[in-house]
C-alpha atoms as one frame of an Amber mdcrd trajectory, in Angstrom:
protein
 -52.842  36.952-170.841 -52.072  40.045-168.803 -50.221  39.654-165.524 -52.976
  41.552-163.790 -55.790  39.215-164.906 -57.570  36.977-162.430 -60.240  34.292
-162.224 -62.854  33.349-159.584 -65.750  30.969-159.733 -68.312  31.847-157.058
 -70.502  28.836-157.879 -67.695  26.360-157.098 -66.788  28.253-153.932 -70.376
  28.362-152.711 -70.914  24.650-153.353 -67.644  23.055-152.310 -65.639  25.771
-150.520 -61.897  26.018-151.046 -59.060  24.323-149.241 -55.806  22.545-150.111
 -57.896  19.393-150.594 -59.697  20.710-153.714 -57.602  23.684-154.822 -56.197
  21.716-157.816 -59.739  20.728-158.843 -60.643  24.410-158.554 -57.654  25.411
-160.692 -58.478  22.852-163.363 -61.943  24.366-163.777 -62.931  24.427-167.501
 -63.570  28.188-167.351 -60.242  29.073-165.814 -58.354  31.011-168.514 -54.987
  30.211-166.954 -55.116  26.447-167.388 -53.641  24.843-170.426 -55.737  23.439
-173.234 -53.547  20.318-173.444 -54.144  17.150-171.402 -52.261  17.175-168.111
 -51.095  14.441-165.754 -53.592  15.751-163.217 -56.464  14.738-165.463 -54.925
  11.267-165.892 -54.805  10.806-162.124 -58.361  12.167-161.843 -59.587   9.489
-164.245 -57.895   6.904-161.956 -59.779   8.405-158.977 -56.549   9.643-157.430
 -56.691  13.038-155.726 -55.724  14.626-152.411 -59.215  14.159-151.020 -59.532
  10.508-152.035 -56.063   9.782-150.716 -57.014  11.323-147.348 -60.108   9.130
-147.187 -58.943   5.876-148.732 -55.171   6.035-148.819 -53.319   3.764-151.194
 -52.877   0.018-151.463 -49.579   0.168-149.576 -50.716   2.959-147.156 -54.404
   2.491-146.422 -56.400   5.521-145.199 -57.352   7.666-143.560 -54.262   9.877
-144.174 -53.335  13.326-143.009 -53.453  16.207-145.395 -49.709  16.514-145.599
 -49.223  12.790-146.260 -51.948  12.877-148.952 -50.161  15.775-150.662 -46.909
  13.887-150.658 -48.530  10.790-152.090 -50.173  12.911-154.816 -46.849  14.556
-155.726 -45.253  11.100-155.893 -48.003   9.908-158.237 -47.366  12.940-160.447
 -43.619  12.209-160.568 -44.305   8.815-162.187 -45.964  10.542-165.178 -44.475
  12.792-167.855 -45.892  15.789-169.590 -47.555  18.971-168.415 -48.560  18.983
-164.732 -49.837  21.234-162.043 -48.138  20.815-158.691 -49.359  22.106-155.336
 -46.448  23.696-153.507 -46.179  22.513-149.855 -47.229  24.995-147.196 -44.928
  26.459-144.621 -44.208  24.615-141.374 -46.301  27.043-139.353 -49.435  26.254
-141.295 -48.751  22.553-141.091 -48.566  22.893-137.301 -51.978  24.629-137.251
 -53.533  21.913-139.315 -51.972  19.193-137.073 -53.324  20.882-133.935 -56.825
  21.089-135.444 -56.743  17.409-136.333 -55.593  16.468-132.806 -58.389  18.543
-131.234 -61.155  17.306-133.523 -60.500  14.310-135.735 -63.649  14.744-137.798
 -63.186  18.437-138.436 -62.834  19.510-142.105 -59.507  20.905-143.242 -58.883
  24.588-142.588 -59.546  26.876-145.555 -56.220  27.907-147.045 -55.949  31.691
-147.542 -53.113  31.249-149.980 -52.103  28.311-152.180 -49.301  28.218-154.744
 -49.688  26.129-157.913 -46.736  25.426-160.111 -47.141  24.623-163.841 -44.318
  22.383-164.992 -43.283  20.167-167.893 -41.920  16.911-166.572 -39.598  14.739
-168.659 -38.581  12.247-165.961 -39.149  11.859-162.187 -36.403  14.364-161.309
 -36.311  16.734-164.270 -38.963  19.428-164.641 -39.197  22.765-166.487 -41.189
  25.434-164.733 -43.672  27.037-167.173 -45.543  29.270-164.778 -46.540  29.920
-161.162 -50.034  30.830-159.982 -51.472  31.959-156.659 -54.912  31.138-155.307
 -55.732  33.801-152.726 -59.115  33.370-150.960 -60.687  31.899-154.115 -59.112
  34.241-156.665 -56.507  32.850-159.040 -53.629  35.196-160.022 -50.691  34.636
-162.286 -47.283  35.308-160.777 -45.511  38.223-162.545 -42.578  37.356-164.760
 -38.982  38.335-164.018 -39.101  40.846-166.855 -42.143  42.649-165.406 -40.594
  42.648-161.928 -37.331  44.183-163.235 -39.253  46.733-165.283 -41.240  47.829
-162.231 -38.140  48.054-160.057 -36.229  50.054-162.727 -39.207  52.418-163.159
 -39.398  53.088-159.436 -35.649  53.629-159.248 -35.638  56.078-162.148 -38.597
  57.966-160.687 -36.825  58.300-157.348 -33.587  59.518-158.950 -35.547  62.045
-161.038 -37.281  63.474-157.949 -33.985  63.707-156.097 -32.341  65.477-158.991
 -35.209  68.017-159.205 -34.904  68.678-155.422 -31.152  69.160-155.622 -31.195
  71.271-158.806 -32.496  74.351-156.950 -29.450  74.256-154.647 -26.869  74.151
-157.366 -24.858  77.305-158.051 -22.382  77.899-160.848 -19.470  80.327-160.921
 -17.018  80.434-163.888 -14.013  80.606-161.501 -15.015  77.879-159.093 -17.450
  75.790-161.020 -20.517  74.209-159.426 -21.215  74.587-155.728 -24.140  73.651
-153.444 -26.123  76.151-151.304 -28.753  74.233-149.401 -29.688  77.268-147.249
 -30.852  79.151-150.315 -33.784  76.907-150.787 -36.207  79.140-148.846 -35.095
  82.160-150.792 -35.563  80.335-154.053 -39.046  79.298-153.034 -39.956  82.907
-152.250 -38.485  84.010-155.554 -40.501  81.318-157.309 -43.642  82.573-155.571
 -42.884  86.118-156.722 -42.255  84.887-160.227 -45.528  83.005-160.192 -47.381
  86.182-159.049 -45.816  88.192-161.856 -46.720  85.513-164.343 -50.276  85.487
-163.133 -50.557  89.269-163.378 -49.146  89.272-166.916 -51.501  86.470-167.840
 -54.501  88.434-166.542 -53.426  91.527-168.430 -53.061  89.546-171.610 -56.501
  88.045-171.177 -58.070  91.475-170.677 -56.286  92.830-173.726 -57.511  89.943
-175.897 -61.092  90.443-174.640 -60.953  94.137-175.530 -59.716  93.374-179.046
 -62.504  90.840-179.489 -65.029  93.509-178.526 -63.565  95.975-181.064 -63.672
  93.363-183.803 -67.299  92.614-182.900 -68.248  96.311-183.409 -66.595  96.464
-186.920 -69.074  96.207-189.808 -67.822  93.668-192.302 -68.521  94.213-195.969
 -68.177  91.028-197.976 -69.513  92.436-201.272 -67.491  92.275-204.471 -65.991
  95.466-206.002 -68.729  97.474-207.798 -71.610  95.610-206.193 -74.313  97.957
-204.702 -77.455  97.438-202.679 -80.979  98.338-203.891 -81.041 101.568-201.899
 -77.669 102.655-203.296 -78.870 101.964-206.826 -82.032 103.969-206.235 -80.051
 106.911-204.853 -77.697 106.937-207.831 -80.607 106.923-210.289 -82.316 109.779
-208.443 -79.079 111.810-208.449 -78.621 111.272-212.176 -82.233 112.327-212.857
 -81.732 115.547-210.911 -78.499 116.244-212.780 -80.299 115.834-216.126 -83.078
 118.185-215.038 -80.628 120.829-213.934 -78.729 120.437-217.185 -81.895 121.057
-219.297 -82.833 124.083-217.209 -79.390 125.569-217.617 -79.670 125.264-221.387
 -83.194 126.765-221.621 -83.369 130.330-223.058 -85.909 131.327-220.449 -83.330
 131.177-217.718 -81.911 134.665-217.088 -78.488 134.877-215.690 -77.309 137.503
-213.245 -75.095 139.194-215.877 -77.990 139.829-218.259 -80.143 141.285-215.513
């Protein structure tokens, strides 16, 4: 899936809201294209009725509830460490956000947890309680799930920006470079204004030449439009031309018979 893809479920958000208590349940939504098709340890704990929300309300056998959000997250992470296979871990928040949650709980014990603007979920493959292989990292930002870009895509973006900056710098410096066979290349940064004026003059000349060329081409097209094209084959004549030729031949025959008639008196005989 593309690194720019995302997922959001407005029905879940409208019904349950989103906080660190249910963010893993939101991520494991069946329609989420980022979740794996394989069975995960999170689903095993869910079948045992173990989740961050239930741990906050009921606690565990050793640590009865109610529990704070931070303690419930730690207990849930501990329960995941006892299992092997593919897992989704909720990365702990920063200390500043933990302090905000603690202050809210001190002010109002029954208040619901603060909505988390950003949660980080790590997709790992656990082989034992201390050995995990990170398979992916995802961000849940205000209800929208994003995939963290890979190292390759980050390096590609950084290299592209660097090359673009170097290319622009070279283009800006190229107008200040001067070459002399005796001294080689030198730099003249004060000639930039003169070069810009020269470029403007060159652009004006190019525009004038372009306009003249366009006018010339238009005039040639008009001349070609006036030309009468004859697409007939050699020897082919129109009906009018055939009629004219027949009339001319008839006149020639009449004149020939008259010239041979004995009635005709020439100027010499008269």
